N, C-alpha and C positions, 0 to 999 in steps of 0.2 A: 518639519516636524515628522516624527516617525508615527505611522499609523499602526498601533499595536495589534489591532484586529487583523489587518492585512498581513502583518508579519507572522502572526500565529497561524493564519490560514495557509500561507505559503509554506511554513514549516510543516504543518500537518500534511499538505500535499506531497512534499518531498519525502516525508516518512512513509506515507502510503505507497509511493512509487518505489522506495527502497524495499518495502515488504514484498512488492511484486517481483522485484529483481531477486530477492533472497529466495522466494518460492521457486523461481526458475532455476536458480543455482542449486537448490536442494534437489529438484527433479533431475538435474543433470548429474548429480552425484558428487559434487565438489565439497559440500559441507557435512557430509555424513560419513561415519566410519565404514570401512570395507565390509565388516561383518553385519551391517544393518541390512535387513531384507529389502530387496528392490521394490516389492509391492508397497511396503510401508513408506519407503522413500518417496515414491510417486504420489501416494495419497497425502502425506504430510506436506510435500512441496506444493501440490495442487491447492490444498486448504489455505496455506500461507499466501499463495498467489491470489486466490479468489478473495481472501479477506482484504488484502491490499487493494485489489481492484474495487471492492465494495466501498471501502473507506474513501478511496480517491473519488469515486463517483458521487458519494454522499456529500463530501466536503466541497467538491467542485460545483455541483448544482445548488447546494444550499447557499453558497456564497453568491452565486449569480442571482438567485431569487431575492436575497436581501439587498443587493445592490440595485436591482430594478425597482424595489419598493420605495427606496429613498429618493429616486429621481422624480 
């Protein structure tokens, strides 16, 4: 049987990791136009990366706490 909560948790973890990757790609300059100022590119990429890292951390540790309470 498929555990829907676990499936949603892993999906959210993957999406948060993808946000971190996208932030790194933005900082590297691959997803922004050439005319976009470099300072904005770095700031926007850092914000996207940090948001992904925050979401990953929250989802990862929240899931572990719920799992330990049920045992």
